[in-house]
Gaussian input, Z-matrix of N, CA and C with variables (Angstrom, degrees):
# hf/3-21g

backbone

0 1
 N
 C     1     B1
 C     2     B2     1     A1
 N     3     B3     2     A2     1     D1
 C     4     B4     3     A3     2     D2
 C     5     B5     4     A4     3     D3
 N     6     B6     5     A5     4     D4
 C     7     B7     6     A6     5     D5
 C     8     B8     7     A7     6     D6
 N     9     B9     8     A8     7     D7
 C    10    B10     9     A9     8     D8
 C    11    B11    10    A10     9     D9
 N    12    B12    11    A11    10    D10
 C    13    B13    12    A12    11    D11
 C    14    B14    13    A13    12    D12
 N    15    B15    14    A14    13    D13
 C    16    B16    15    A15    14    D14
 C    17    B17    16    A16    15    D15
 N    18    B18    17    A17    16    D16
 C    19    B19    18    A18    17    D17
 C    20    B20    19    A19    18    D18
 N    21    B21    20    A20    19    D19
 C    22    B22    21    A21    20    D20
 C    23    B23    22    A22    21    D21
 N    24    B24    23    A23    22    D22
 C    25    B25    24    A24    23    D23
 C    26    B26    25    A25    24    D24
 N    27    B27    26    A26    25    D25
 C    28    B28    27    A27    26    D26
 C    29    B29    28    A28    27    D27
 N    30    B30    29    A29    28    D28
 C    31    B31    30    A30    29    D29
 C    32    B32    31    A31    30    D30
 N    33    B33    32    A32    31    D31
 C    34    B34    33    A33    32    D32
 C    35    B35    34    A34    33    D33
 N    36    B36    35    A35    34    D34
 C    37    B37    36    A36    35    D35
 C    38    B38    37    A37    36    D36
 N    39    B39    38    A38    37    D37
 C    40    B40    39    A39    38    D38
 C    41    B41    40    A40    39    D39
 N    42    B42    41    A41    40    D40
 C    43    B43    42    A42    41    D41
 C    44    B44    43    A43    42    D42
 N    45    B45    44    A44    43    D43
 C    46    B46    45    A45    44    D44
 C    47    B47    46    A46    45    D45
 N    48    B48    47    A47    46    D46
 C    49    B49    48    A48    47    D47
 C    50    B50    49    A49    48    D48
 N    51    B51    50    A50    49    D49
 C    52    B52    51    A51    50    D50
 C    53    B53    52    A52    51    D51
 N    54    B54    53    A53    52    D52
 C    55    B55    54    A54    53    D53
 C    56    B56    55    A55    54    D54
 N    57    B57    56    A56    55    D55
 C    58    B58    57    A57    56    D56
 C    59    B59    58    A58    57    D57
 N    60    B60    59    A59    58    D58
 C    61    B61    60    A60    59    D59
 C    62    B62    61    A61    60    D60
 N    63    B63    62    A62    61    D61
 C    64    B64    63    A63    62    D62
 C    65    B65    64    A64    63    D63
 N    66    B66    65    A65    64    D64
 C    67    B67    66    A66    65    D65
 C    68    B68    67    A67    66    D66
 N    69    B69    68    A68    67    D67
 C    70    B70    69    A69    68    D68
 C    71    B71    70    A70    69    D69
 N    72    B72    71    A71    70    D70
 C    73    B73    72    A72    71    D71
 C    74    B74    73    A73    72    D72
 N    75    B75    74    A74    73    D73
 C    76    B76    75    A75    74    D74
 C    77    B77    76    A76    75    D75
 N    78    B78    77    A77    76    D76
 C    79    B79    78    A78    77    D77
 C    80    B80    79    A79    78    D78
 N    81    B81    80    A80    79    D79
 C    82    B82    81    A81    80    D80
 C    83    B83    82    A82    81    D81
 N    84    B84    83    A83    82    D82
 C    85    B85    84    A84    83    D83
 C    86    B86    85    A85    84    D84
 N    87    B87    86    A86    85    D85
 C    88    B88    87    A87    86    D86
 C    89    B89    88    A88    87    D87
 N    90    B90    89    A89    88    D88
 C    91    B91    90    A90    89    D89
 C    92    B92    91    A91    90    D90
 N    93    B93    92    A92    91    D91
 C    94    B94    93    A93    92    D92
 C    95    B95    94    A94    93    D93
 N    96    B96    95    A95    94    D94
 C    97    B97    96    A96    95    D95
 C    98    B98    97    A97    96    D96
 N    99    B99    98    A98    97    D97
 C   100   B100    99    A99    98    D98
 C   101   B101   100   A100    99    D99
 N   102   B102   101   A101   100   D100
 C   103   B103   102   A102   101   D101
 C   104   B104   103   A103   102   D102
 N   105   B105   104   A104   103   D103
 C   106   B106   105   A105   104   D104
 C   107   B107   106   A106   105   D105
 N   108   B108   107   A107   106   D106
 C   109   B109   108   A108   107   D107
 C   110   B110   109   A109   108   D108
 N   111   B111   110   A110   109   D109
 C   112   B112   111   A111   110   D110
 C   113   B113   112   A112   111   D111
 N   114   B114   113   A113   112   D112
 C   115   B115   114   A114   113   D113
 C   116   B116   115   A115   114   D114
 N   117   B117   116   A116   115   D115
 C   118   B118   117   A117   116   D116
 C   119   B119   118   A118   117   D117
 N   120   B120   119   A119   118   D118
 C   121   B121   120   A120   119   D119
 C   122   B122   121   A121   120   D120
 N   123   B123   122   A122   121   D121
 C   124   B124   123   A123   122   D122
 C   125   B125   124   A124   123   D123
 N   126   B126   125   A125   124   D124
 C   127   B127   126   A126   125   D125
 C   128   B128   127   A127   126   D126
 N   129   B129   128   A128   127   D127
 C   130   B130   129   A129   128   D128
 C   131   B131   130   A130   129   D129
 N   132   B132   131   A131   130   D130
 C   133   B133   132   A132   131   D131
 C   134   B134   133   A133   132   D132
 N   135   B135   134   A134   133   D133
 C   136   B136   135   A135   134   D134
 C   137   B137   136   A136   135   D135
 N   138   B138   137   A137   136   D136
 C   139   B139   138   A138   137   D137
 C   140   B140   139   A139   138   D138
 N   141   B141   140   A140   139   D139
 C   142   B142   141   A141   140   D140
 C   143   B143   142   A142   141   D141
 N   144   B144   143   A143   142   D142
 C   145   B145   144   A144   143   D143
 C   146   B146   145   A145   144   D144
 N   147   B147   146   A146   145   D145
 C   148   B148   147   A147   146   D146
 C   149   B149   148   A148   147   D147
 N   150   B150   149   A149   148   D148
 C   151   B151   150   A150   149   D149
 C   152   B152   151   A151   150   D150
 N   153   B153   152   A152   151   D151
 C   154   B154   153   A153   152   D152
 C   155   B155   154   A154   153   D153
 N   156   B156   155   A155   154   D154
 C   157   B157   156   A156   155   D155
 C   158   B158   157   A157   156   D156
 N   159   B159   158   A158   157   D157
 C   160   B160   159   A159   158   D158
 C   161   B161   160   A160   159   D159
 N   162   B162   161   A161   160   D160
 C   163   B163   162   A162   161   D161
 C   164   B164   163   A163   162   D162
 N   165   B165   164   A164   163   D163
 C   166   B166   165   A165   164   D164
 C   167   B167   166   A166   165   D165
 N   168   B168   167   A167   166   D166
 C   169   B169   168   A168   167   D167
 C   170   B170   169   A169   168   D168
 N   171   B171   170   A170   169   D169
 C   172   B172   171   A171   170   D170
 C   173   B173   172   A172   171   D171
 N   174   B174   173   A173   172   D172
 C   175   B175   174   A174   173   D173
 C   176   B176   175   A175   174   D174
 N   177   B177   176   A176   175   D175
 C   178   B178   177   A177   176   D176
 C   179   B179   178   A178   177   D177
 N   180   B180   179   A179   178   D178
 C   181   B181   180   A180   179   D179
 C   182   B182   181   A181   180   D180
 N   183   B183   182   A182   181   D181
 C   184   B184   183   A183   182   D182
 C   185   B185   184   A184   183   D183
 N   186   B186   185   A185   184   D184
 C   187   B187   186   A186   185   D185
 C   188   B188   187   A187   186   D186
 N   189   B189   188   A188   187   D187
 C   190   B190   189   A189   188   D188
 C   191   B191   190   A190   189   D189
 N   192   B192   191   A191   190   D190
 C   193   B193   192   A192   191   D191
 C   194   B194   193   A193   192   D192
 N   195   B195   194   A194   193   D193
 C   196   B196   195   A195   194   D194
 C   197   B197   196   A196   195   D195
 N   198   B198   197   A197   196   D196
 C   199   B199   198   A198   197   D197
 C   200   B200   199   A199   198   D198
 N   201   B201   200   A200   199   D199
 C   202   B202   201   A201   200   D200
 C   203   B203   202   A202   201   D201
 N   204   B204   203   A203   202   D202
 C   205   B205   204   A204   203   D203
 C   206   B206   205   A205   204   D204
 N   207   B207   206   A206   205   D205
 C   208   B208   207   A207   206   D206
 C   209   B209   208   A208   207   D207
 N   210   B210   209   A209   208   D208
 C   211   B211   210   A210   209   D209
 C   212   B212   211   A211   210   D210
 N   213   B213   212   A212   211   D211
 C   214   B214   213   A213   212   D212
 C   215   B215   214   A214   213   D213
 N   216   B216   215   A215   214   D214
 C   217   B217   216   A216   215   D215
 C   218   B218   217   A217   216   D216
 N   219   B219   218   A218   217   D217
 C   220   B220   219   A219   218   D218
 C   221   B221   220   A220   219   D219
 N   222   B222   221   A221   220   D220
 C   223   B223   222   A222   221   D221
 C   224   B224   223   A223   222   D222
 N   225   B225   224   A224   223   D223
 C   226   B226   225   A225   224   D224
 C   227   B227   226   A226   225   D225
 N   228   B228   227   A227   226   D226
 C   229   B229   228   A228   227   D227
 C   230   B230   229   A229   228   D228

   B1=1.4474
   B2=1.5242
   B3=1.2955
   B4=1.4587
   B5=1.5200
   B6=1.3460
   B7=1.4584
   B8=1.5291
   B9=1.3209
   B10=1.4613
   B11=1.5263
   B12=1.3229
   B13=1.4694
   B14=1.5213
   B15=1.3311
   B16=1.4676
   B17=1.5192
   B18=1.3114
   B19=1.4611
   B20=1.5264
   B21=1.3044
   B22=1.4616
   B23=1.5300
   B24=1.3321
   B25=1.4604
   B26=1.5185
   B27=1.2950
   B28=1.4593
   B29=1.5195
   B30=1.3214
   B31=1.4560
   B32=1.5294
   B33=1.3269
   B34=1.4735
   B35=1.5205
   B36=1.3260
   B37=1.4633
   B38=1.5292
   B39=1.3330
   B40=1.4703
   B41=1.5193
   B42=1.3412
   B43=1.4726
   B44=1.5181
   B45=1.3220
   B46=1.4614
   B47=1.5261
   B48=1.3353
   B49=1.4557
   B50=1.5286
   B51=1.3442
   B52=1.4655
   B53=1.5259
   B54=1.3350
   B55=1.4677
   B56=1.5261
   B57=1.3416
   B58=1.4605
   B59=1.5097
   B60=1.3233
   B61=1.4548
   B62=1.5273
   B63=1.3039
   B64=1.4598
   B65=1.5166
   B66=1.3207
   B67=1.4528
   B68=1.5226
   B69=1.3183
   B70=1.4551
   B71=1.5196
   B72=1.3010
   B73=1.4586
   B74=1.5156
   B75=1.3186
   B76=1.4584
   B77=1.5106
   B78=1.2921
   B79=1.4573
   B80=1.5204
   B81=1.2874
   B82=1.4534
   B83=1.5231
   B84=1.2975
   B85=1.4549
   B86=1.5283
   B87=1.2918
   B88=1.4606
   B89=1.5114
   B90=1.3228
   B91=1.4720
   B92=1.5253
   B93=1.3238
   B94=1.4564
   B95=1.5263
   B96=1.3212
   B97=1.4593
   B98=1.5239
   B99=1.3181
   B100=1.4604
   B101=1.5275
   B102=1.3229
   B103=1.4680
   B104=1.5265
   B105=1.3212
   B106=1.4629
   B107=1.5259
   B108=1.3329
   B109=1.4648
   B110=1.5208
   B111=1.3268
   B112=1.4586
   B113=1.5216
   B114=1.3216
   B115=1.4612
   B116=1.5259
   B117=1.3205
   B118=1.4637
   B119=1.5154
   B120=1.3354
   B121=1.4587
   B122=1.5277
   B123=1.3377
   B124=1.4694
   B125=1.5253
   B126=1.3199
   B127=1.4639
   B128=1.5220
   B129=1.3240
   B130=1.4641
   B131=1.5152
   B132=1.3239
   B133=1.4672
   B134=1.5291
   B135=1.3216
   B136=1.4663
   B137=1.5259
   B138=1.3273
   B139=1.4660
   B140=1.5210
   B141=1.3114
   B142=1.4645
   B143=1.5215
   B144=1.3255
   B145=1.4686
   B146=1.5241
   B147=1.3188
   B148=1.4705
   B149=1.5233
   B150=1.3127
   B151=1.4649
   B152=1.5246
   B153=1.3227
   B154=1.4618
   B155=1.5281
   B156=1.3459
   B157=1.4697
   B158=1.5213
   B159=1.3146
   B160=1.4632
   B161=1.5279
   B162=1.3261
   B163=1.4590
   B164=1.5271
   B165=1.3014
   B166=1.4610
   B167=1.5114
   B168=1.3159
   B169=1.4682
   B170=1.5284
   B171=1.3315
   B172=1.4677
   B173=1.5281
   B174=1.3081
   B175=1.4584
   B176=1.5246
   B177=1.3272
   B178=1.4686
   B179=1.5274
   B180=1.3428
   B181=1.4644
   B182=1.5277
   B183=1.3055
   B184=1.4695
   B185=1.5291
   B186=1.3229
   B187=1.4652
   B188=1.5199
   B189=1.3154
   B190=1.4584
   B191=1.5258
   B192=1.3240
   B193=1.4629
   B194=1.5257
   B195=1.3116
   B196=1.4683
   B197=1.5243
   B198=1.3329
   B199=1.4613
   B200=1.5210
   B201=1.3239
   B202=1.4616
   B203=1.5315
   B204=1.3032
   B205=1.4618
   B206=1.5066
   B207=1.3209
   B208=1.4618
   B209=1.5139
   B210=1.2992
   B211=1.4605
   B212=1.5166
   B213=1.3256
   B214=1.4634
   B215=1.5268
   B216=1.3422
   B217=1.4663
   B218=1.5261
   B219=1.3062
   B220=1.4615
   B221=1.5304
   B222=1.3102
   B223=1.4534
   B224=1.5111
   B225=1.3309
   B226=1.4559
   B227=1.5120
   B228=1.2942
   B229=1.4676
   B230=1.4808
   A1=110.51
   A2=118.58
   A3=122.30
   A4=110.71
   A5=116.29
   A6=119.58
   A7=111.07
   A8=116.10
   A9=119.44
   A10=110.87
   A11=115.93
   A12=119.84
   A13=110.55
   A14=117.36
   A15=119.71
   A16=111.47
   A17=117.46
   A18=121.08
   A19=111.04
   A20=116.40
   A21=121.21
   A22=113.27
   A23=118.83
   A24=120.26
   A25=113.01
   A26=117.90
   A27=119.66
   A28=111.97
   A29=117.12
   A30=122.13
   A31=108.52
   A32=118.01
   A33=120.21
   A34=113.94
   A35=117.49
   A36=119.09
   A37=111.35
   A38=116.97
   A39=120.06
   A40=111.21
   A41=116.90
   A42=120.28
   A43=110.84
   A44=116.29
   A45=119.82
   A46=111.34
   A47=116.72
   A48=121.07
   A49=111.63
   A50=116.93
   A51=119.50
   A52=112.64
   A53=117.46
   A54=119.20
   A55=111.76
   A56=115.39
   A57=119.30
   A58=114.99
   A59=118.30
   A60=121.45
   A61=109.83
   A62=115.56
   A63=120.74
   A64=108.70
   A65=115.55
   A66=120.84
   A67=108.10
   A68=115.56
   A69=120.65
   A70=107.68
   A71=115.39
   A72=120.50
   A73=107.91
   A74=115.19
   A75=120.00
   A76=109.13
   A77=115.17
   A78=120.82
   A79=107.66
   A80=114.80
   A81=120.22
   A82=108.77
   A83=115.24
   A84=118.54
   A85=108.91
   A86=115.87
   A87=120.96
   A88=113.91
   A89=116.82
   A90=120.06
   A91=110.20
   A92=116.97
   A93=119.83
   A94=111.03
   A95=117.13
   A96=120.37
   A97=110.52
   A98=116.90
   A99=121.09
   A100=111.22
   A101=117.08
   A102=119.06
   A103=110.89
   A104=118.18
   A105=120.39
   A106=110.43
   A107=117.13
   A108=121.11
   A109=110.57
   A110=117.33
   A111=121.50
   A112=112.33
   A113=115.91
   A114=119.80
   A115=110.57
   A116=116.63
   A117=120.57
   A118=112.00
   A119=116.01
   A120=120.85
   A121=110.89
   A122=116.27
   A123=120.02
   A124=111.41
   A125=116.98
   A126=120.02
   A127=110.16
   A128=117.18
   A129=120.87
   A130=112.38
   A131=116.83
   A132=120.34
   A133=110.86
   A134=116.55
   A135=119.73
   A136=110.88
   A137=116.71
   A138=119.57
   A139=111.32
   A140=117.75
   A141=120.45
   A142=110.86
   A143=116.75
   A144=119.27
   A145=112.05
   A146=116.04
   A147=119.53
   A148=112.58
   A149=117.50
   A150=120.80
   A151=113.23
   A152=118.79
   A153=121.79
   A154=109.77
   A155=117.70
   A156=119.94
   A157=113.60
   A158=117.82
   A159=121.50
   A160=109.71
   A161=114.90
   A162=118.58
   A163=108.78
   A164=116.56
   A165=121.10
   A166=112.63
   A167=117.29
   A168=121.41
   A169=110.42
   A170=117.15
   A171=120.70
   A172=111.18
   A173=116.91
   A174=120.67
   A175=111.49
   A176=117.89
   A177=120.75
   A178=111.00
   A179=116.30
   A180=120.53
   A181=110.31
   A182=117.21
   A183=120.96
   A184=111.29
   A185=116.88
   A186=120.03
   A187=109.98
   A188=117.43
   A189=121.16
   A190=110.62
   A191=117.48
   A192=120.77
   A193=111.36
   A194=116.88
   A195=118.61
   A196=110.96
   A197=118.09
   A198=120.85
   A199=110.05
   A200=117.09
   A201=121.47
   A202=111.95
   A203=119.04
   A204=121.98
   A205=113.69
   A206=118.26
   A207=121.41
   A208=113.15
   A209=118.27
   A210=120.81
   A211=109.63
   A212=117.08
   A213=120.97
   A214=111.70
   A215=117.21
   A216=120.49
   A217=111.65
   A218=117.38
   A219=120.83
   A220=108.86
   A221=115.71
   A222=120.10
   A223=108.54
   A224=116.21
   A225=120.40
   A226=109.10
   A227=115.71
   A228=120.73
   A229=109.70
   D1=-42.02
   D2=179.59
   D3=-63.14
   D4=-35.13
   D5=178.30
   D6=-66.08
   D7=-38.17
   D8=178.13
   D9=-63.66
   D10=-40.64
   D11=-179.10
   D12=-66.91
   D13=-46.67
   D14=-179.11
   D15=-67.98
   D16=-31.41
   D17=178.30
   D18=-66.01
   D19=-34.27
   D20=-174.99
   D21=-100.56
   D22=15.75
   D23=-177.80
   D24=-61.67
   D25=-29.46
   D26=178.74
   D27=-75.44
   D28=-12.05
   D29=176.98
   D30=-119.68
   D31=93.56
   D32=-175.29
   D33=-56.76
   D34=-38.99
   D35=-179.09
   D36=-65.18
   D37=-39.72
   D38=177.28
   D39=-66.07
   D40=-40.28
   D41=178.77
   D42=-60.82
   D43=-45.79
   D44=178.96
   D45=-63.08
   D46=-42.42
   D47=179.53
   D48=-62.88
   D49=-34.54
   D50=-177.27
   D51=-68.42
   D52=-21.57
   D53=176.99
   D54=-106.07
   D55=11.51
   D56=173.69
   D57=91.83
   D58=15.75
   D59=179.08
   D60=-115.38
   D61=157.16
   D62=174.36
   D63=-133.48
   D64=150.24
   D65=177.48
   D66=-85.64
   D67=132.31
   D68=178.99
   D69=-98.31
   D70=123.03
   D71=178.03
   D72=-104.67
   D73=115.03
   D74=179.47
   D75=-99.82
   D76=120.93
   D77=174.81
   D78=-124.91
   D79=138.95
   D80=179.70
   D81=-109.43
   D82=129.78
   D83=177.38
   D84=-100.00
   D85=-178.03
   D86=-175.72
   D87=-62.97
   D88=-34.94
   D89=-178.62
   D90=-66.60
   D91=-42.41
   D92=178.96
   D93=-66.10
   D94=-39.90
   D95=178.80
   D96=-65.18
   D97=-41.77
   D98=179.59
   D99=-66.95
   D100=-39.10
   D101=178.69
   D102=-69.41
   D103=-35.49
   D104=176.29
   D105=-65.86
   D106=-39.70
   D107=176.72
   D108=-63.47
   D109=-44.20
   D110=179.02
   D111=-62.88
   D112=-40.31
   D113=177.71
   D114=-63.68
   D115=-42.78
   D116=177.25
   D117=-62.73
   D118=-37.39
   D119=177.82
   D120=-63.54
   D121=-44.29
   D122=-179.94
   D123=-65.99
   D124=-41.55
   D125=179.19
   D126=-64.66
   D127=-42.03
   D128=178.26
   D129=-63.09
   D130=-41.59
   D131=179.01
   D132=-65.52
   D133=-41.29
   D134=179.23
   D135=-64.18
   D136=-42.38
   D137=178.03
   D138=-65.69
   D139=-37.88
   D140=178.17
   D141=-63.04
   D142=-40.27
   D143=178.48
   D144=-68.44
   D145=-37.90
   D146=-178.77
   D147=-73.18
   D148=-32.13
   D149=-174.07
   D150=-104.09
   D151=12.09
   D152=-179.93
   D153=-65.03
   D154=135.15
   D155=-177.15
   D156=-74.44
   D157=-21.24
   D158=-179.27
   D159=-133.00
   D160=162.13
   D161=175.30
   D162=-75.99
   D163=163.84
   D164=-179.17
   D165=-60.17
   D166=-40.37
   D167=-179.41
   D168=-63.88
   D169=-45.68
   D170=179.26
   D171=-64.36
   D172=-40.89
   D173=-179.76
   D174=-65.47
   D175=-43.25
   D176=178.08
   D177=-63.06
   D178=-39.69
   D179=179.12
   D180=-64.13
   D181=-43.01
   D182=-179.46
   D183=-66.68
   D184=-40.59
   D185=177.97
   D186=-64.97
   D187=-42.64
   D188=179.52
   D189=-63.10
   D190=-41.83
   D191=178.63
   D192=-65.46
   D193=-38.57
   D194=-179.35
   D195=-71.26
   D196=-33.06
   D197=177.59
   D198=-69.42
   D199=-39.04
   D200=-179.29
   D201=-79.73
   D202=-9.73
   D203=179.59
   D204=83.60
   D205=17.03
   D206=-177.87
   D207=-97.26
   D208=7.13
   D209=-174.68
   D210=-95.02
   D211=115.52
   D212=178.92
   D213=-77.49
   D214=-25.04
   D215=-177.59
   D216=-73.65
   D217=-27.16
   D218=-178.13
   D219=-79.50
   D220=132.90
   D221=176.03
   D222=-121.36
   D223=148.78
   D224=178.49
   D225=-101.66
   D226=144.04
   D227=-179.72
   D228=-115.26

């Protein structure tokens, strides 16, 4: 067995195969990259909804008041 390993040292894949191992080559194509991006987008959206400081109704009301100039809490710099 040792002779097989030393004989194949110049070929790493053959050396690994001779002791029962194989090299795993991971390649990512466009579909996998796009699905990983989509998954990250969904996780980010879910976290944004869970960690929002105000409800949607309150936030829309505050934005509308600030656009109309009726918000006393907003200050301009």
